[in-house]
N, C-alpha and C positions, 0 to 999 in steps of 0.2 A: 814246344814251340822253339823257334830258332832265332839267332841273332845275325845281322849283317854287319861285319866289320867294314868300315868305310875309311878310305885312306887317300889323301892327296899326295902326290909325289912330284918333286922337282929336283933332279940331280942328286938323288940319294943313293947312287950306285954303291957307295962304300958301305951303307948301313942297311939297305932294304932287305937283303937276304936274311940278315940276323933278325930283323923285325918279323918277316914272314915265317921263319922257322920257329919263332917263339909262339906262334899261333897253332903250330902243328899239334894234332891230337886233342884239341879242345872241342869236345863234342857239341857244345852249345852254338858253335859257329857253323852256319850252313853255307855262307858265301863271304868272300873277301873282295870287295869292289875297290879297285885302284883307279883313280883318275890321274893320268899323267899330264902334267902341265907343260908339255913340249920339252921334255928333258933332252939334254945334248951330251950327257956323260956316259951313255951306255946303260942307263937304268933299265930300259925296256928289255934289253938282252938278259940282264940279271933276273928280272921278274920272270921271264919266259923259261928260264932254266930251273926254276923252282917247281918241282913236280907235285903241285897241290891242285887237284881238280876244282877246289872251291874258289880259286883265284880267277877273277874276271877283270881284264885290263881294258880300260876305256882310254883311248888316245886323244888328248886334246892337241890343238894346233899351236897354242900359245899359252903363256903362263897366266892363269887366272888368279894366282895367289892361293895361300893355304885355305882361307875361308870359303871362297867360291869354288875352288877345286874340290874341297870336301863336300860342298853342296851338290856339285855335279855327280860325285860318287853316290850320294844319298838318292839322287833322282833315278839312278840306275839300280838301286837296291830293291829287293823284293819282300823283305820281312817287315813286321810291325815294330821291331826293336833294332836300334842301331848302336854301334860302339865305335867311338872315335879312336883311331890309332894313327899316328903320323909315321912316315917311312923311316925317320931317323930315331924312333923310340922303339921299345919292345915291352912285352908283357911277361909276367911270371907264368909257370905251368898252371894250366886250368884257370887262369884268371877270369876269363869270361864266364865259364861255368860257375865259378864261385859267386860272381856278381849276379848271375842269373838266378841262382838258388836263393840268394838273399832278396832279390827283386820279387820273386814269387811268394816267399815266406812273409814278407812285410808289405806286399801289395804296393810297391814303390813305382813312382814315375821315373826316377833316376836312381841307379845303384852304382855307387862310386868305388873306384879302386883306392888302395893305398898308393900314394905317389912318392916315388924315390927319385932323387937326382943322382945321375951318374956322370962320369967324365966322358970325353969324346970316344974313348975306347970301350965304354960300357961298364967300367969298373968303379970301385969305391962307392957303392950305393949308400946314400944318406936319406933317411926319411924326411921328406919335405912337408907334405900335407897328409894328415890322417883324416879319413872321412868321419862323420859323426857316429858315435856309438849307437845312438838310437835315432829313428826317423825324425826329421824336422820338416816344417813346411817350406815351400819354395821362397817365400818372402824372407824368412829367417836365414835361409841358405844364401840368398843374395846379399843380405846385410853382412854376412861373414866374408864377403869379398871386398867390402868397402874399407878404405883406409889402408888395409893390408890384406893379403890373401890368406884366409884361414880355411878355405874350402876350394875345390877345383871342380871341373866338369868332366873329367876323364872316367868313363865307365859306360854302362848301358843306359840308353835313353829311349823312352817310347817315341816312336817316330812322330806321332801326332803332337807331342809336346814340342819337338824340334820345329815342326811345320808351323805351329801356332806362333812360335817366337820369330821364325824367319819371315813370316808375313808382315811383321812390324819392323823389319831390319832393312837399312839401306847402307851398303858398304861405301867406304871412301878410300880403301886401299892399304892402310897401315893400322896395325893393332885392332883390326876388325873383330878378331876372335874374342878379345876382352870385352867388347860391347855385346856381341851376340851371346856370350856366356851368361851375362846378367839377364838378358831377355829370356833365355832358356830356363834359368832358375825361377824367374818370376812367373813363368808359365806352368810350373810344376806344382802339384799339391803335396807330394810326399817324396822327400829326398833322404836316402840312407847310404850306408857304407857296407863294404864287404871285406873279405880277407884276400881278395885278388890283388895282385901287385902289378903296378905299371911303372916303368923305368923311363924317366925323361932325360934325354941326353943334353947336357948343358953345353951349348956351343955359342960362345959370345958373338954378338953381331955388332958391327960398327954403328955408332950413334950418328948416322947421317942427318943433315937438316930435315930431309923428308921424313925420316923415322921420328925425329923429335916433334915435328909439327903434327904428324899423324897420331903419335901417342898422346899429345895434349888434346887434340880434337876428340879422341876416344875418351879421355878422362872427363872432358866436359859433357860428352853425350851420356856417359855412365851416370854422372852426377845428376843430370836433368832427368833421366829415366827413373832413377832411384827417388828423386824428389817428387816427381809426378806420381809415383806409386805410393807416396806417403810412408816411406820406410822409417825405421828408427832414427830419431833426430841425432843421437850421438854418433851413429854410424855415418849419417849424412855429413855431420860436422867434420869427421875425420877425412872423408872423401873430399869435402870442400877445401880443407886446409892443404891437403896434398896437391889438389888441382891448382890452388893459388900459388903454391911453391913452384910448381912446374911452370906456370904462366909467368911468374916473376923471373925465373931463370932464363926463359926465352926473351923476356923484355930486356934483360941486361945484355944479352948477346945480339939483340936486334941491330944496333948501330953498325956492326961489322958483317951482317949477313943479309943479303937481299931477300931471300925467301922468308926469313923471320920478319923483316920489315913489312913485306907484302901481306903476310897472314895475321900479323899481330892484332890489327883493329877488328878483323872478322872474329878472331878467337875471343878477344876481350868482349865483344858484343854478345857472342854466344854464351859466355859466362854470365854476363850482366842480365841476360834474359831469364835466368833461373831464379826462382823465388828466393828471397833472402832467408838465411838461416841464423839461429841465435849464436851469440859469441860467448866465450868464456874469457876470464882475465888473462889466461895464458896465451890467448889468441891475439892480443892487442897489436903486436907488430904486423900480423897478417891483416888485421882489420884496417890499419892505416894503408897497407899496400893495396887492399881491395878498393879503397877510395881512388887511388891512381888508376887502377884497372877500369873502373867505371867511368873515369874521366876520358880515357882512351876510347871506350865504347861510345860515349856521347859524341865524340868527334866523327866516328863512323856513321852514327845515325844522322 
């Protein structure tokens, strides 16, 4: 059986040739489907120069963003198994083959790479997230993303698992991947790791008000989905505390920013609609802060 690598691209002319060449010779890959989000930097010319018959380029007319661009690539893929790779990242030799072998051996729904962070030039690799040594269920895998990231989603995924998760997903434009990742994990039965390596290029992005609001909206959506799924209370508590800290930070900046002021009440109400979680003594300052958040939510109601 074969794997479809699916890749959104937007203005990755500097990196995408390196990415595509890292996939060369990996016999588990039968196609590389790239959805271009209307690039303006010569990305398409770079892609077309790569002499790999497995590459299929789908040209979009405007920027859908990474999440929906990736989904468009998936819709054009033909295999039952997909592998996420972004145009500014790259894989180690035979990474997909190694993940595939482990997927078959352990009968996995998701077979994860080892994830390394690298700098803009692709150098100085540092292990960031290692996959589980033994298979775990999807609920446990999702719990490992709450509070702090102890697992990721980069690897091979059964397309049916992705499609099940996407059916319950509505994008809002910022940090959507972080929400969809949790839905994918919750849709899986068996998640495991491999010795395949994935290299994530760390390129800092400006913390614009739109990104801050979008990131907070995603954090609230993740907390609600995890709470509705009845995940481990301690993991939920950590996610709740992080979300509250995020919300409080935006509250402090709201007086000087129109977007924060406009969105604050809606976000506070979305948080307040999540069922209450238990508190610990160490959470007391946040518990007091939550009282203020719920007061803001009542004003919106």
